[in-house]
PDB file of N, CA, C and O in Angstrom:
ATOM      1  N   MET A   1      -2.888  -3.756   1.004  1.00  0.00           N
ATOM      2  CA  MET A   1      -2.894  -4.989   1.737  1.00  0.00           C
ATOM      3  C   MET A   1      -4.157  -5.783   1.449  1.00  0.00           C
ATOM      4  O   MET A   1      -4.100  -7.010   1.362  1.00  0.00           O
ATOM      5  N   VAL A   2      -5.284  -5.123   1.299  1.00  0.00           N
ATOM      6  CA  VAL A   2      -6.538  -5.822   1.043  1.00  0.00           C
ATOM      7  C   VAL A   2      -6.413  -6.655  -0.232  1.00  0.00           C
ATOM      8  O   VAL A   2      -6.786  -7.827  -0.239  1.00  0.00           O
ATOM      9  N   LYS A   3      -5.898  -6.071  -1.297  1.00  0.00           N
ATOM     10  CA  LYS A   3      -5.725  -6.829  -2.536  1.00  0.00           C
ATOM     11  C   LYS A   3      -4.659  -7.906  -2.367  1.00  0.00           C
ATOM     12  O   LYS A   3      -4.754  -8.960  -2.996  1.00  0.00           O
ATOM     13  N   GLY A   4      -3.665  -7.673  -1.547  1.00  0.00           N
ATOM     14  CA  GLY A   4      -2.639  -8.678  -1.273  1.00  0.00           C
ATOM     15  C   GLY A   4      -3.207  -9.903  -0.577  1.00  0.00           C
ATOM     16  O   GLY A   4      -2.669 -11.002  -0.714  1.00  0.00           O
ATOM     17  N   LEU A   5      -4.275  -9.726   0.157  1.00  0.00           N
ATOM     18  CA  LEU A   5      -4.942 -10.843   0.806  1.00  0.00           C
ATOM     19  C   LEU A   5      -5.927 -11.538  -0.131  1.00  0.00           C
ATOM     20  O   LEU A   5      -6.471 -12.591   0.199  1.00  0.00           O
ATOM     21  N   GLY A   6      -6.151 -10.942  -1.298  1.00  0.00           N
ATOM     22  CA  GLY A   6      -7.035 -11.537  -2.286  1.00  0.00           C
ATOM     23  C   GLY A   6      -8.510 -11.343  -1.994  1.00  0.00           C
ATOM     24  O   GLY A   6      -9.338 -12.158  -2.401  1.00  0.00           O
ATOM     25  N   ILE A   7      -8.849 -10.255  -1.283  1.00  0.00           N
ATOM     26  CA  ILE A   7     -10.251 -10.009  -0.961  1.00  0.00           C
ATOM     27  C   ILE A   7     -10.689  -8.661  -1.526  1.00  0.00           C
ATOM     28  O   ILE A   7      -9.861  -7.854  -1.947  1.00  0.00           O
ATOM     29  N   SER A   8     -11.988  -8.432  -1.529  1.00  0.00           N
ATOM     30  CA  SER A   8     -12.558  -7.223  -2.108  1.00  0.00           C
ATOM     31  C   SER A   8     -12.102  -5.964  -1.386  1.00  0.00           C
ATOM     32  O   SER A   8     -12.211  -5.864  -0.164  1.00  0.00           O
ATOM     33  N   MET A   9     -11.593  -5.007  -2.146  1.00  0.00           N
ATOM     34  CA  MET A   9     -11.183  -3.739  -1.567  1.00  0.00           C
ATOM     35  C   MET A   9     -12.382  -2.941  -1.080  1.00  0.00           C
ATOM     36  O   MET A   9     -12.356  -2.389   0.020  1.00  0.00           O
ATOM     37  N   ALA A  10     -13.426  -2.875  -1.885  1.00  0.00           N
ATOM     38  CA  ALA A  10     -14.602  -2.069  -1.541  1.00  0.00           C
ATOM     39  C   ALA A  10     -15.252  -2.537  -0.242  1.00  0.00           C
ATOM     40  O   ALA A  10     -15.699  -1.716   0.558  1.00  0.00           O
ATOM     41  N   ALA A  11     -15.307  -3.822  -0.034  1.00  0.00           N
ATOM     42  CA  ALA A  11     -15.999  -4.364   1.135  1.00  0.00           C
ATOM     43  C   ALA A  11     -15.131  -4.415   2.384  1.00  0.00           C
ATOM     44  O   ALA A  11     -15.662  -4.536   3.488  1.00  0.00           O
ATOM     45  N   ASN A  12     -13.803  -4.325   2.242  1.00  0.00           N
ATOM     46  CA  ASN A  12     -12.925  -4.562   3.390  1.00  0.00           C
ATOM     47  C   ASN A  12     -11.973  -3.441   3.745  1.00  0.00           C
ATOM     48  O   ASN A  12     -11.228  -3.567   4.717  1.00  0.00           O
ATOM     49  N   LEU A  13     -11.966  -2.353   2.999  1.00  0.00           N
ATOM     50  CA  LEU A  13     -11.019  -1.271   3.260  1.00  0.00           C
ATOM     51  C   LEU A  13     -11.196  -0.680   4.658  1.00  0.00           C
ATOM     52  O   LEU A  13     -10.217  -0.266   5.279  1.00  0.00           O
ATOM     53  N   GLY A  14     -12.412  -0.636   5.151  1.00  0.00           N
ATOM     54  CA  GLY A  14     -12.673  -0.098   6.488  1.00  0.00           C
ATOM     55  C   GLY A  14     -12.148  -0.961   7.620  1.00  0.00           C
ATOM     56  O   GLY A  14     -12.165  -0.536   8.776  1.00  0.00           O
ATOM     57  N   ARG A  15     -11.686  -2.155   7.315  1.00  0.00           N
ATOM     58  CA  ARG A  15     -11.148  -3.051   8.344  1.00  0.00           C
ATOM     59  C   ARG A  15      -9.664  -2.774   8.613  1.00  0.00           C
ATOM     60  O   ARG A  15      -9.074  -3.366   9.517  1.00  0.00           O
ATOM     61  N   LEU A  16      -9.068  -1.880   7.834  1.00  0.00           N
ATOM     62  CA  LEU A  16      -7.653  -1.520   7.994  1.00  0.00           C
ATOM     63  C   LEU A  16      -7.516  -0.230   8.778  1.00  0.00           C
ATOM     64  O   LEU A  16      -8.338   0.677   8.648  1.00  0.00           O
ATOM     65  N   GLU A  17      -6.479  -0.151   9.587  1.00  0.00           N
ATOM     66  CA  GLU A  17      -6.155   1.108  10.261  1.00  0.00           C
ATOM     67  C   GLU A  17      -4.694   1.431  10.012  1.00  0.00           C
ATOM     68  O   GLU A  17      -3.810   0.619  10.283  1.00  0.00           O
ATOM     69  N   PHE A  18      -4.450   2.631   9.491  1.00  0.00           N
ATOM     70  CA  PHE A  18      -3.098   3.095   9.205  1.00  0.00           C
ATOM     71  C   PHE A  18      -2.751   4.271  10.103  1.00  0.00           C
ATOM     72  O   PHE A  18      -3.634   4.926  10.658  1.00  0.00           O
ATOM     73  N   ASP A  19      -1.466   4.531  10.239  1.00  0.00           N
ATOM     74  CA  ASP A  19      -0.969   5.673  10.990  1.00  0.00           C
ATOM     75  C   ASP A  19       0.361   6.072  10.364  1.00  0.00           C
ATOM     76  O   ASP A  19       0.885   5.366   9.503  1.00  0.00           O
ATOM     77  N   LEU A  20       0.904   7.203  10.797  1.00  0.00           N
ATOM     78  CA  LEU A  20       2.226   7.629  10.346  1.00  0.00           C
ATOM     79  C   LEU A  20       3.254   7.238  11.395  1.00  0.00           C
ATOM     80  O   LEU A  20       3.024   7.392  12.594  1.00  0.00           O
ATOM     81  N   ASP A  21       4.390   6.730  10.932  1.00  0.00           N
ATOM     82  CA  ASP A  21       5.467   6.419  11.868  1.00  0.00           C
ATOM     83  C   ASP A  21       6.185   7.712  12.263  1.00  0.00           C
ATOM     84  O   ASP A  21       5.852   8.772  11.733  1.00  0.00           O
ATOM     85  N   PRO A  22       7.148   7.657  13.166  1.00  0.00           N
ATOM     86  CA  PRO A  22       7.813   8.886  13.635  1.00  0.00           C
ATOM     87  C   PRO A  22       8.473   9.734  12.544  1.00  0.00           C
ATOM     88  O   PRO A  22       8.642  10.940  12.728  1.00  0.00           O
ATOM     89  N   ILE A  23       8.847   9.130  11.418  1.00  0.00           N
ATOM     90  CA  ILE A  23       9.477   9.931  10.357  1.00  0.00           C
ATOM     91  C   ILE A  23       8.505  10.265   9.228  1.00  0.00           C
ATOM     92  O   ILE A  23       8.925  10.742   8.174  1.00  0.00           O
ATOM     93  N   GLY A  24       7.213  10.020   9.437  1.00  0.00           N
ATOM     94  CA  GLY A  24       6.205  10.396   8.459  1.00  0.00           C
ATOM     95  C   GLY A  24       5.857   9.320   7.447  1.00  0.00           C
ATOM     96  O   GLY A  24       5.081   9.565   6.523  1.00  0.00           O
ATOM     97  N   GLY A  25       6.422   8.128   7.611  1.00  0.00           N
ATOM     98  CA  GLY A  25       6.092   7.018   6.717  1.00  0.00           C
ATOM     99  C   GLY A  25       4.776   6.369   7.125  1.00  0.00           C
ATOM    100  O   GLY A  25       4.371   6.432   8.286  1.00  0.00           O
ATOM    101  N   LEU A  26       4.131   5.760   6.179  1.00  0.00           N
ATOM    102  CA  LEU A  26       2.855   5.105   6.428  1.00  0.00           C
ATOM    103  C   LEU A  26       3.092   3.725   7.029  1.00  0.00           C
ATOM    104  O   LEU A  26       3.971   2.987   6.584  1.00  0.00           O
ATOM    105  N   ARG A  27       2.303   3.383   8.041  1.00  0.00           N
ATOM    106  CA  ARG A  27       2.416   2.039   8.600  1.00  0.00           C
ATOM    107  C   ARG A  27       1.028   1.497   8.904  1.00  0.00           C
ATOM    108  O   ARG A  27       0.120   2.238   9.280  1.00  0.00           O
ATOM    109  N   LEU A  28       0.889   0.203   8.734  1.00  0.00           N
ATOM    110  CA  LEU A  28      -0.356  -0.471   9.048  1.00  0.00           C
ATOM    111  C   LEU A  28      -0.394  -0.721  10.544  1.00  0.00           C
ATOM    112  O   LEU A  28       0.546  -1.291  11.098  1.00  0.00           O
ATOM    113  N   VAL A  29      -1.465  -0.305  11.206  1.00  0.00           N
ATOM    114  CA  VAL A  29      -1.606  -0.477  12.650  1.00  0.00           C
ATOM    115  C   VAL A  29      -2.311  -1.787  12.971  1.00  0.00           C
ATOM    116  O   VAL A  29      -1.858  -2.557  13.819  1.00  0.00           O
ATOM    117  N   GLU A  30      -3.431  -2.035  12.281  1.00  0.00           N
ATOM    118  CA  GLU A  30      -4.162  -3.269  12.553  1.00  0.00           C
ATOM    119  C   GLU A  30      -5.080  -3.639  11.399  1.00  0.00           C
ATOM    120  O   GLU A  30      -5.464  -2.798  10.586  1.00  0.00           O
ATOM    121  N   TRP A  31      -5.415  -4.899  11.352  1.00  0.00           N
ATOM    122  CA  TRP A  31      -6.375  -5.439  10.389  1.00  0.00           C
ATOM    123  C   TRP A  31      -7.510  -6.050  11.185  1.00  0.00           C
ATOM    124  O   TRP A  31      -7.326  -7.039  11.895  1.00  0.00           O
ATOM    125  N   ASP A  32      -8.673  -5.459  11.063  1.00  0.00           N
ATOM    126  CA  ASP A  32      -9.868  -5.974  11.730  1.00  0.00           C
ATOM    127  C   ASP A  32      -9.651  -6.110  13.243  1.00  0.00           C
ATOM    128  O   ASP A  32     -10.118  -7.065  13.864  1.00  0.00           O
ATOM    129  N   GLY A  33      -8.936  -5.139  13.824  1.00  0.00           N
ATOM    130  CA  GLY A  33      -8.681  -5.121  15.255  1.00  0.00           C
ATOM    131  C   GLY A  33      -7.497  -5.960  15.703  1.00  0.00           C
ATOM    132  O   GLY A  33      -7.175  -5.971  16.891  1.00  0.00           O
ATOM    133  N   ASP A  34      -6.846  -6.654  14.798  1.00  0.00           N
ATOM    134  CA  ASP A  34      -5.721  -7.541  15.132  1.00  0.00           C
ATOM    135  C   ASP A  34      -4.401  -6.863  14.762  1.00  0.00           C
ATOM    136  O   ASP A  34      -4.075  -6.726  13.583  1.00  0.00           O
ATOM    137  N   GLN A  35      -3.651  -6.445  15.770  1.00  0.00           N
ATOM    138  CA  GLN A  35      -2.378  -5.773  15.524  1.00  0.00           C
ATOM    139  C   GLN A  35      -1.283  -6.733  15.075  1.00  0.00           C
ATOM    140  O   GLN A  35      -0.328  -6.306  14.427  1.00  0.00           O
ATOM    141  N   SER A  36      -1.397  -8.022  15.402  1.00  0.00           N
ATOM    142  CA  SER A  36      -0.348  -8.975  15.027  1.00  0.00           C
ATOM    143  C   SER A  36      -0.282  -9.168  13.511  1.00  0.00           C
ATOM    144  O   SER A  36       0.800  -9.407  12.975  1.00  0.00           O
ATOM    145  N   VAL A  37      -1.401  -9.071  12.819  1.00  0.00           N
ATOM    146  CA  VAL A  37      -1.414  -9.203  11.360  1.00  0.00           C
ATOM    147  C   VAL A  37      -0.635  -8.056  10.726  1.00  0.00           C
ATOM    148  O   VAL A  37       0.076  -8.256   9.741  1.00  0.00           O
ATOM    149  N   ALA A  38      -0.764  -6.875  11.277  1.00  0.00           N
ATOM    150  CA  ALA A  38      -0.123  -5.683  10.717  1.00  0.00           C
ATOM    151  C   ALA A  38       1.397  -5.762  10.772  1.00  0.00           C
ATOM    152  O   ALA A  38       2.069  -5.155   9.938  1.00  0.00           O
ATOM    153  N   GLN A  39       1.943  -6.477  11.712  1.00  0.00           N
ATOM    154  CA  GLN A  39       3.396  -6.542  11.872  1.00  0.00           C
ATOM    155  C   GLN A  39       4.098  -7.221  10.706  1.00  0.00           C
ATOM    156  O   GLN A  39       5.292  -7.002  10.500  1.00  0.00           O
ATOM    157  N   GLY A  40       3.394  -8.029   9.949  1.00  0.00           N
ATOM    158  CA  GLY A  40       4.022  -8.731   8.838  1.00  0.00           C
ATOM    159  C   GLY A  40       3.978  -7.991   7.520  1.00  0.00           C
ATOM    160  O   GLY A  40       4.422  -8.526   6.504  1.00  0.00           O
ATOM    161  N   TRP A  41       3.455  -6.773   7.504  1.00  0.00           N
ATOM    162  CA  TRP A  41       3.293  -6.035   6.261  1.00  0.00           C
ATOM    163  C   TRP A  41       4.147  -4.778   6.223  1.00  0.00           C
ATOM    164  O   TRP A  41       4.312  -4.096   7.234  1.00  0.00           O
ATOM    165  N   SER A  42       4.687  -4.479   5.048  1.00  0.00           N
ATOM    166  CA  SER A  42       5.406  -3.225   4.798  1.00  0.00           C
ATOM    167  C   SER A  42       4.525  -2.363   3.911  1.00  0.00           C
ATOM    168  O   SER A  42       3.918  -2.862   2.964  1.00  0.00           O
ATOM    169  N   VAL A  43       4.452  -1.083   4.209  1.00  0.00           N
ATOM    170  CA  VAL A  43       3.653  -0.157   3.412  1.00  0.00           C
ATOM    171  C   VAL A  43       4.534   1.027   3.028  1.00  0.00           C
ATOM    172  O   VAL A  43       5.227   1.594   3.873  1.00  0.00           O
ATOM    173  N   LEU A  44       4.504   1.393   1.759  1.00  0.00           N
ATOM    174  CA  LEU A  44       5.286   2.525   1.278  1.00  0.00           C
ATOM    175  C   LEU A  44       4.355   3.498   0.584  1.00  0.00           C
ATOM    176  O   LEU A  44       3.709   3.157  -0.407  1.00  0.00           O
ATOM    177  N   ARG A  45       4.290   4.714   1.108  1.00  0.00           N
ATOM    178  CA  ARG A  45       3.451   5.749   0.501  1.00  0.00           C
ATOM    179  C   ARG A  45       4.137   6.280  -0.741  1.00  0.00           C
ATOM    180  O   ARG A  45       5.345   6.518  -0.737  1.00  0.00           O
ATOM    181  N   LEU A  46       3.366   6.468  -1.810  1.00  0.00           N
ATOM    182  CA  LEU A  46       3.896   6.982  -3.071  1.00  0.00           C
ATOM    183  C   LEU A  46       3.437   8.418  -3.286  1.00  0.00           C
ATOM    184  O   LEU A  46       2.503   8.879  -2.631  1.00  0.00           O
ATOM    185  N   ASN A  47       4.085   9.116  -4.193  1.00  0.00           N
ATOM    186  CA  ASN A  47       3.705  10.476  -4.554  1.00  0.00           C
ATOM    187  C   ASN A  47       3.268  10.504  -6.012  1.00  0.00           C
ATOM    188  O   ASN A  47       4.058  10.852  -6.890  1.00  0.00           O
ATOM    189  N   PRO A  48       2.010  10.140  -6.278  1.00  0.00           N
ATOM    190  CA  PRO A  48       1.535  10.143  -7.659  1.00  0.00           C
ATOM    191  C   PRO A  48       1.222  11.558  -8.127  1.00  0.00           C
ATOM    192  O   PRO A  48       1.609  12.529  -7.477  1.00  0.00           O
ATOM    193  N   ALA A  49       0.538  11.675  -9.228  1.00  0.00           N
ATOM    194  CA  ALA A  49       0.162  12.978  -9.778  1.00  0.00           C
ATOM    195  C   ALA A  49      -0.720  13.736  -8.787  1.00  0.00           C
ATOM    196  O   ALA A  49      -1.417  13.114  -7.985  1.00  0.00           O
ATOM    197  N   PRO A  50      -0.699  15.070  -8.830  1.00  0.00           N
ATOM    198  CA  PRO A  50      -1.545  15.864  -7.932  1.00  0.00           C
ATOM    199  C   PRO A  50      -3.015  15.434  -8.019  1.00  0.00           C
ATOM    200  O   PRO A  50      -3.543  15.186  -9.103  1.00  0.00           O
ATOM    201  N   GLY A  51      -3.651  15.353  -6.864  1.00  0.00           N
ATOM    202  CA  GLY A  51      -5.050  14.951  -6.808  1.00  0.00           C
ATOM    203  C   GLY A  51      -5.245  13.461  -6.585  1.00  0.00           C
ATOM    204  O   GLY A  51      -6.382  12.999  -6.489  1.00  0.00           O
ATOM    205  N   TYR A  52      -4.155  12.697  -6.501  1.00  0.00           N
ATOM    206  CA  TYR A  52      -4.227  11.254  -6.302  1.00  0.00           C
ATOM    207  C   TYR A  52      -3.437  10.861  -5.063  1.00  0.00           C
ATOM    208  O   TYR A  52      -2.513  11.568  -4.660  1.00  0.00           O
ATOM    209  N   VAL A  53      -3.793   9.752  -4.467  1.00  0.00           N
ATOM    210  CA  VAL A  53      -3.020   9.160  -3.385  1.00  0.00           C
ATOM    211  C   VAL A  53      -2.731   7.712  -3.758  1.00  0.00           C
ATOM    212  O   VAL A  53      -3.525   7.072  -4.448  1.00  0.00           O
ATOM    213  N   ALA A  54      -1.599   7.199  -3.305  1.00  0.00           N
ATOM    214  CA  ALA A  54      -1.235   5.829  -3.646  1.00  0.00           C
ATOM    215  C   ALA A  54      -0.261   5.279  -2.625  1.00  0.00           C
ATOM    216  O   ALA A  54       0.468   6.029  -1.976  1.00  0.00           O
ATOM    217  N   ALA A  55      -0.254   3.968  -2.490  1.00  0.00           N
ATOM    218  CA  ALA A  55       0.691   3.277  -1.628  1.00  0.00           C
ATOM    219  C   ALA A  55       0.890   1.869  -2.164  1.00  0.00           C
ATOM    220  O   ALA A  55       0.056   1.346  -2.902  1.00  0.00           O
ATOM    221  N   VAL A  56       2.001   1.267  -1.784  1.00  0.00           N
ATOM    222  CA  VAL A  56       2.297  -0.119  -2.110  1.00  0.00           C
ATOM    223  C   VAL A  56       2.396  -0.867  -0.792  1.00  0.00           C
ATOM    224  O   VAL A  56       3.057  -0.408   0.139  1.00  0.00           O
ATOM    225  N   ALA A  57       1.738  -2.027  -0.711  1.00  0.00           N
ATOM    226  CA  ALA A  57       1.816  -2.866   0.483  1.00  0.00           C
ATOM    227  C   ALA A  57       2.382  -4.222   0.081  1.00  0.00           C
ATOM    228  O   ALA A  57       2.078  -4.744  -0.991  1.00  0.00           O
ATOM    229  N   SER A  58       3.206  -4.781   0.957  1.00  0.00           N
ATOM    230  CA  SER A  58       3.821  -6.069   0.664  1.00  0.00           C
ATOM    231  C   SER A  58       3.909  -6.899   1.939  1.00  0.00           C
ATOM    232  O   SER A  58       4.120  -6.364   3.027  1.00  0.00           O
ATOM    233  N   ALA A  59       3.747  -8.197   1.794  1.00  0.00           N
ATOM    234  CA  ALA A  59       3.911  -9.105   2.927  1.00  0.00           C
ATOM    235  C   ALA A  59       5.392  -9.365   3.203  1.00  0.00           C
ATOM    236  O   ALA A  59       5.730 -10.135   4.103  1.00  0.00           O
ATOM    237  N   HIS A  60       6.266  -8.734   2.441  1.00  0.00           N
ATOM    238  CA  HIS A  60       7.711  -8.848   2.608  1.00  0.00           C
ATOM    239  C   HIS A  60       8.298  -7.446   2.740  1.00  0.00           C
ATOM    240  O   HIS A  60       7.682  -6.486   2.278  1.00  0.00           O
ATOM    241  N   PRO A  61       9.457  -7.301   3.349  1.00  0.00           N
ATOM    242  CA  PRO A  61      10.061  -5.964   3.460  1.00  0.00           C
ATOM    243  C   PRO A  61      10.283  -5.325   2.089  1.00  0.00           C
ATOM    244  O   PRO A  61      10.719  -5.992   1.150  1.00  0.00           O
ATOM    245  N   ILE A  62       9.985  -4.047   1.980  1.00  0.00           N
ATOM    246  CA  ILE A  62      10.226  -3.302   0.744  1.00  0.00           C
ATOM    247  C   ILE A  62      11.599  -2.660   0.879  1.00  0.00           C
ATOM    248  O   ILE A  62      11.769  -1.696   1.626  1.00  0.00           O
ATOM    249  N   ARG A  63      12.561  -3.188   0.166  1.00  0.00           N
ATOM    250  CA  ARG A  63      13.930  -2.673   0.262  1.00  0.00           C
ATOM    251  C   ARG A  63      14.171  -1.529  -0.704  1.00  0.00           C
ATOM    252  O   ARG A  63      14.887  -0.580  -0.386  1.00  0.00           O
ATOM    253  N   SER A  64      13.576  -1.618  -1.879  1.00  0.00           N
ATOM    254  CA  SER A  64      13.715  -0.540  -2.853  1.00  0.00           C
ATOM    255  C   SER A  64      12.532  -0.606  -3.814  1.00  0.00           C
ATOM    256  O   SER A  64      11.902  -1.649  -3.990  1.00  0.00           O
ATOM    257  N   LEU A  65      12.261   0.512  -4.413  1.00  0.00           N
ATOM    258  CA  LEU A  65      11.170   0.613  -5.374  1.00  0.00           C
ATOM    259  C   LEU A  65      11.592   1.620  -6.425  1.00  0.00           C
ATOM    260  O   LEU A  65      12.037   2.720  -6.097  1.00  0.00           O
ATOM    261  N   SER A  66      11.453   1.247  -7.686  1.00  0.00           N
ATOM    262  CA  SER A  66      11.790   2.201  -8.742  1.00  0.00           C
ATOM    263  C   SER A  66      10.528   2.544  -9.513  1.00  0.00           C
ATOM    264  O   SER A  66       9.655   1.699  -9.714  1.00  0.00           O
ATOM    265  N   TRP A  67      10.448   3.772  -9.933  1.00  0.00           N
ATOM    266  CA  TRP A  67       9.295   4.293 -10.654  1.00  0.00           C
ATOM    267  C   TRP A  67       9.612   4.225 -12.136  1.00  0.00           C
ATOM    268  O   TRP A  67      10.616   4.779 -12.583  1.00  0.00           O
ATOM    269  N   GLN A  68       8.774   3.557 -12.894  1.00  0.00           N
ATOM    270  CA  GLN A  68       8.958   3.427 -14.335  1.00  0.00           C
ATOM    271  C   GLN A  68       7.778   4.084 -15.036  1.00  0.00           C
ATOM    272  O   GLN A  68       6.628   3.879 -14.650  1.00  0.00           O
ATOM    273  N   HIS A  69       8.058   4.856 -16.045  1.00  0.00           N
ATOM    274  CA  HIS A  69       7.002   5.477 -16.844  1.00  0.00           C
ATOM    275  C   HIS A  69       6.908   4.710 -18.156  1.00  0.00           C
ATOM    276  O   HIS A  69       7.885   4.605 -18.898  1.00  0.00           O
ATOM    277  N   TRP A  70       5.738   4.184 -18.428  1.00  0.00           N
ATOM    278  CA  TRP A  70       5.520   3.405 -19.630  1.00  0.00           C
ATOM    279  C   TRP A  70       4.710   4.211 -20.618  1.00  0.00           C
ATOM    280  O   TRP A  70       3.650   4.738 -20.281  1.00  0.00           O
ATOM    281  N   SER A  71       5.201   4.308 -21.825  1.00  0.00           N
ATOM    282  CA  SER A  71       4.496   5.026 -22.881  1.00  0.00           C
ATOM    283  C   SER A  71       4.362   4.069 -24.059  1.00  0.00           C
ATOM    284  O   SER A  71       5.357   3.769 -24.719  1.00  0.00           O
ATOM    285  N   PRO A  72       3.158   3.585 -24.336  1.00  0.00           N
ATOM    286  CA  PRO A  72       2.995   2.611 -25.416  1.00  0.00           C
ATOM    287  C   PRO A  72       3.271   3.218 -26.789  1.00  0.00           C
ATOM    288  O   PRO A  72       2.987   4.390 -27.039  1.00  0.00           O
ATOM    289  N   THR A  73       3.813   2.420 -27.640  1.00  0.00           N
ATOM    290  CA  THR A  73       4.047   2.811 -29.028  1.00  0.00           C
ATOM    291  C   THR A  73       3.084   2.005 -29.878  1.00  0.00           C
ATOM    292  O   THR A  73       3.180   0.779 -29.936  1.00  0.00           O
ATOM    293  N   TRP A  74       2.180   2.665 -30.522  1.00  0.00           N
ATOM    294  CA  TRP A  74       1.181   1.989 -31.335  1.00  0.00           C
ATOM    295  C   TRP A  74       1.633   1.956 -32.786  1.00  0.00           C
ATOM    296  O   TRP A  74       2.085   2.961 -33.334  1.00  0.00           O
ATOM    297  N   THR A  75       1.505   0.796 -33.391  1.00  0.00           N
ATOM    298  CA  THR A  75       1.808   0.667 -34.822  1.00  0.00           C
ATOM    299  C   THR A  75       0.623  -0.016 -35.496  1.00  0.00           C
ATOM    300  O   THR A  75      -0.071  -0.835 -34.894  1.00  0.00           O
ATOM    301  N   ASP A  76       0.416   0.336 -36.737  1.00  0.00           N
ATOM    302  CA  ASP A  76      -0.684  -0.298 -37.497  1.00  0.00           C
ATOM    303  C   ASP A  76      -0.162  -1.393 -38.379  1.00  0.00           C
ATOM    304  O   ASP A  76      -0.935  -2.036 -39.089  1.00  0.00           O
TER     305      ASP A  76
END
């Protein structure tokens, strides 16, 4: 969400509060103490490679997400 707002992640990540919903999904609780801002965002937790954490945040409902693996082909 921080990058979605177009602001620095390093300086503003502590202004976000997340929690788990009843089925274990990630949800944004508040932004800088304001719960009304959080209501307009969808957050989807991802399962990246072991040792990493990731999520996607959107100002619109996330209806579906597909995982694509990209492998570049280099030619000289």
